[in-house]
C-alpha positions as CSV (number, residue, x, y, z in Angstrom):
1,M,3.8,-0.4,14.1
2,I,7.0,-0.4,15.0
3,L,10.0,-1.2,12.5
4,Y,13.3,-1.1,12.7
5,H,16.6,-0.5,10.7
6,G,19.6,-2.4,11.2
7,S,22.0,0.4,11.4
8,N,25.0,1.5,13.5
9,I,24.3,5.2,12.5
10,A,21.6,7.8,12.8
11,I,19.8,7.8,9.3
12,D,17.6,11.0,8.7
13,E,16.4,10.5,5.4
14,I,16.9,7.1,3.2
15,N,19.0,7.2,0.3
16,L,18.6,4.0,-2.1
17,E,22.2,5.4,-3.6
18,F,23.9,3.6,-1.2
19,S,21.7,0.4,-0.7
20,K,23.6,-2.8,-2.8
21,P,22.2,-4.5,-5.2
22,N,22.5,-8.0,-4.9
23,K,20.2,-8.5,-1.7
24,D,17.4,-11.0,-1.0
25,F,14.8,-8.6,-2.7
26,G,16.9,-6.4,-4.9
27,K,18.3,-2.9,-3.8
28,G,16.3,-1.1,-1.2
29,F,16.0,0.0,2.2
30,Y,15.4,-3.0,4.7
31,L,13.2,-2.8,7.8
32,S,12.5,-5.8,10.2
33,E,9.6,-5.9,13.0
34,S,12.2,-7.8,15.0
35,K,14.3,-5.1,17.4
36,E,16.5,-8.3,18.1
37,Q,17.3,-8.8,14.3
38,A,18.0,-5.0,13.7
39,Q,20.5,-5.4,16.1
40,Q,21.8,-8.5,15.0
41,M,22.3,-6.8,11.9
42,A,23.9,-3.4,13.1
43,A,26.6,-5.3,14.8
């Protein structure tokens, strides 16, 4: 399975200190199966 993260920078390590607490499912590192959705989030 390939998953994508909507970011416009390279991420070498997941650090939840940078995540926002009030997202849909709380603090976390969100991924998508959709490359297009991740690209939209990074824009």
